[in-house]
C-alpha positions, -999 to 999 in steps of 0.1 A, spaced: 17 -79 -697 35 -96 -676 29 -108 -639 55 -84 -626 38 -57 -633 9 -70 -615 22 -72 -577 18 -45 -554 48 -30 -538 62 -37 -505 52 -18 -474 73 8 -465 94 1 -430 78 10 -396 87 42 -386 96 51 -350 67 83 -339 76 113 -340 97 123 -319 77 152 -290 89 188 -294 87 184 -258 115 169 -240 127 167 -204 158 185 -200 186 169 -180 193 166 -150 218 193 -137 247 183 -114 237 178 -74 242 211 -55 223 204 -27 250 210 -2 268 240 -21 232 254 -22 226 253 17 255 262 25 253 295 2 219 303 17 234 297 57 266 318 53 241 344 36 218 339 67 248 342 95 255 373 76 227 390 83 217 375 118 253 379 127 242 406 156 222 379 170 242 362 197 237 324 186 212 326 160 239 339 135 269 317 147 251 288 148 242 299 109 278 304 100 293 275 117 265 252 97 275 267 66 310 262 72 310 228 76 286 222 47 304 245 24 333 219 34 312 191 28 301 205 -2 337 207 -18 347 172 -16 313 156 -22 298 178 -49 329 184 -74 304 189 -103 285 217 -87 294 254 -90 323 261 -71 312 293 -62 282 284 -41 303 265 -18 330 293 -17 306 317 -8 287 298 21 331 295 37 342 330 31 307 348 43 306 318 70 342 330 86 329 367 80 296 365 104 315 343 129 340 370 130 312 397 137 291 375 157 330 376 178 332 411 178 290 415 188 296 391 219 327 412 230 315 446 230 282 432 239 302 418 275 323 454 278 289 467 276 273 449 300 304 450 326 310 489 325 270 489 332 274 464 360 303 491 373 284 521 368 255 509 391 277 505 420 295 545 423 289 563 452 281 596 449 
């Protein structure tokens, strides 16, 4: 027998630890401004009958929608687009409600001055 058969085999190379089956998902695109524009646009549409609240929420939705369009190119397009569209629609409704309220108050003030 030779001495070559008595040497132990070399140890296996060290391997990496086993991968965990639970891997954290990759971070998605930044979409904070788009989401806020979307939410404020819907809130402005819902509260468009309230004199100042609906108008301010709609104005903020429009401004944030245009900012999100330029600063968040990876965000979903529909979010900032819905914010801008509903913002403009809500401002239109708010202006119509304000005009109707002014006409109603003006007509009520003239009714009180009528003499019989």
